[in-house]
N, C-alpha and C positions, 0 to 999 in steps of 0.2 A: 253580089253576095248580100243576102238579106236575112238569112236564118242563123240562129245561134242555138247551140246545144249547151245548156247549163247543167252541170253535173250536180244532181241533188239527192243521189241515192245512198251516199256514204253513211256509216254508222255513227261517226263523230265520237269515237271512243275517248279521244283526248279531252273532250269537253264534258264528259259525264261528271255530275248528274244533270247538267243543263240539257243534254241531248236525250235524257230519259223522257223529257216532256215535249221536245220539239226536234225535228230534223235540223241539223246544223245550219242549212241555208235559211231557216226561218227564225233563228234566234234574233231578238230585237237589237238593232243597231241604230242609235239615235231615235228610238221609239218606233221603228218600223222594221219589217223583216229584212235581214241581210240581203236576200236574193233580189229585193226591189232596188237596192243600190246597183246591183249588177244589171238589172233590166234597164235602169235609167242610163247607165254607162253605155250599154249596147244600143239603145234607141238613139242616143246622141251621136253614135258612130254609124248610124244608117241601118241598123237591124230593125226589121219590122215583124218578124215571127220568132217565137221562142219554143224550144222543146226542152222539157225537163224530165229526167229519169227519176223514178221514186223507188224506194224499197222500205226504209225505216219510217214508220208512222206515216204512211201515205195519205191517210185521211186528213192530216193537218194541212196538206197543200190544198185540198178541196175547201177546207174552212177558210184559208187565207185568200184563195182565188175562186170564189164560188161560181163565177161565170167564165172561168178559164181565160181571162184576159187581163192585161195590165196596160192601163191608159190607152185602150183601144187596140193594142197589139195582141193577137191570139197566142195562147199558150197551149201546147199539146203535152199532156203528161203521159209518159210511157212507163208503166209499172214493171218492176223486175221482181217477181216472187222469190227468185234466187238472185242474190247480188252478183252481177256480172263483171264488176270492176270496169276500168275505163275502156279498154279495147272491146270487151263484150258489150258494154253499154252503147258504144258507137255503132257496132254491128247491128245492134237491136233497133236502131232508128234509121236504118238504110232506106226503108220505104218512105220515110218522112222527108228525107233530104233529096232523094232522086239523083239526078246527074249534076246537081249544082254544088259549088263549093260552099262551105259553111264554117262558122267559128265554133270552137269548143272552149268553154269557160268554166273553170272550177267554181263550184258553188260556195266555197268557204274563203274566198278572197275579197278584199276591199281595195279598190284601186280606181284611179282616174287616168291611167297611162293612155297615151294616144293610140287608138286602134287603126286609124286610117293608114298610117305607114305600113302596118303589118299586112293589111289587105292588099295594098298596092304592091308590096314586095312579093307577096304570094302570087298575085296575078302576073307580075312581070317575069318571074322566074319559071312559072308553071310547075313548081315542085309539088310533090304529093302532100307534104306537110311543111308548114313554116311556124317555128316556135317564137313566141315573144320572150325575149331575154332581158335580164338586167346585169350590168357589169359589177354590181355590188350586191351584197346580201349574205346571209348566214349559211346558205346551202348552194354553193357554186359547183354543181355537179355536172353541168353540161360543158363539154369540150367544143368550142366554137372557133372555126377558122374564119376570121374576119375577111381575109383576102378572097376567099371563094364563097363566103356566105353559107357554108355547109356545117352541119353538126358532124363531128368526127368520132365522138365517143360519149358515153354517159357513165360516170363513176369508174372510168377505166375498165369497164366490163369487156371491152374489145382489146385490152392489153396494148393500148397505144402509148402508155406511159403518162397519160394526162388524166388526172382524176376529175378535172373540170376547171372551167374558167369563168362561167357565167351562171347566174341563178335562172331557173325556169319559173316563169310567172304563173303557169297553169292556164295560159291562154294560147291557143294556136289555131291557125287557119288550115283547113283540110280540103283537099280535092276529092271528088267522088271516086277517083281511081284508087285511093287509099283503101276503100272499103273492100276491094278485091283481095287484100292481104289479111283480112279478118275472117274469123270462123264464127258464123252465127251460132249463138247459144253457148259458146265457149267462155268459161270464166277466165279472164285474162287481163292483165295490166297492159297499158299501151307501151310501156317502156321496152319490154322484150321485142315487141313488133318493130319499134323504132330501131333497136339495135340490129335486128336481123336485116332490115332494109339498108342500114348504114354499111354493114359488113358486106352486103352484096352489091354495093355501089348505088343503092337507092337514093332518091332525091329527098333528103330531109334537111331543110335549111333553117335559118334563124335570122332574126333582126333584133338589134339591141335598142331597147326603148327605156332610156334612163330618165325621161321626163316624168313629171308627176309623182304620185305616191303609190306605193304598193305594200300591202300587208296581208299575211296569211293569218286568219282568225281561228286557226285550228286548236288553240289552247287558251285557257282563261287569262293568262298574262297578256297575251296579245289582244284579247277581247277588251280587257280593261284599258290597256294602253291606247288602243285605237280610239276609245271614247275621249280620253284625255287630249289626244292630238286633234281630234275632230272638233272638240269644243273650243280649243285654242284658236283653231282656224276659222271658226264661224261664230262671230260674236252676236249675230242676229238670231241664232237658233235658241229657242227656249227649251232647256233640258227637262223642265218640269211640265208634265201634261196639265192643261187647264182642267181636266177631268179628275185629277188626283185630289185626295182628301188629306190635307196636311195640317196637323194641330199647330196653332200659332206659336207654341213654345218649342217646337221641334227646330233643329238646326241642320241645314244642309250645306256641306262644305266641299270644296274642291270640284272634281268632275263627277258630280252625282247626277244621275239621270233617273227620272221617275215616270213610269208609264201610266197609261190610262187606267183610271179607277183604282190605282194603288192607294194605300192608306198608311199614314205615318202618325204614330201616337204621340202623346204628350211627352215633352222633355227628351225625345229621341234625338240622337246625334248620328249623322251619317256623313262619312267622308269618302269620296271616290268610290261610290257604290252605284250599282245598277239595279233598279227595281223594274221588273217586268210588269205588264198589265195585271191588275188585280193582285199584286203582291201586297204583303202587309208587314209593317214593322210595329212591334208592341211598344207600349209606354215605357220610357226609360231605357230603351235599347241603345247600345253604343256600338256602331258598326264602322269598320274601316276596310276598304277594298273587298267588299262583299257583293255577291249577286243573289238576289232574292227572286225566285221564280214565281210564276202565276199561281195563285191559290195557296202559297206558302207563307208562313209567319216567322219572322226573325225575332228572337228574344235574347236578352242579356247582352254580354260583351262578346263580340265576334270579330275576328281578324282573318282576312283572306279566306273567307268561308263561302261555300255555295249552299244556299238553303233551298 
């Protein structure tokens, strides 16, 4: 297994207005696109080829990866003029994966959980799909039978009486045989397909991976909190770009991250803020838990604001 399909086509509605400027997988995390953290994670797990579906602001991916590679690994971008959702997106890349198994990886997560056990379990069982699960988390919607290793229900949609026991991480191993259960061109989530297979005795399994960290960056609270946690865990990372222009009287407090060519004016105070590349903070501004996008200027006193 050496190919990974990273889902990059979503609209990112919960992160607006941030995603008015960038697709969610390209929002900066520790001064580089979120999707590059996924690529590093996948490369470290043995993946050597990436496929990314696009829909919202597709040109931004071309700007971020002008040669369609990441650290020597090729990236194939597959555009969806009409958003196909997860199952439709997988069906749309059937020609790119062929008869080989592959990983699917949500483009809005930040994690370092071990992927090798997932791939080994998938190969050992020969199942159509194997989901990476967590036993803890805020959205335990997957009913998992640990004795058989099978998924038995999702949100009690099959009326098993179990609303869920485990969190789905958005990462799963897929066999080529799964593609036969998808309809090319159909706008469809993968969840109804899973449920239909489970109801018909299909082989949908799971593995619990509680090691490491996992976070969904789908909303601004998680986006800000992730930076706080990451900065606590990496004392060697410099959150301030050397290419930023910061007035000597400005004060940067807490988990503040400043991107390339950002500018911070005189007497400005920033606490737990994220400045994207080429963002600007005016003289005397007082910001707390704010996100300033590229090309935008933050002024005055702002709290929990996206500029």
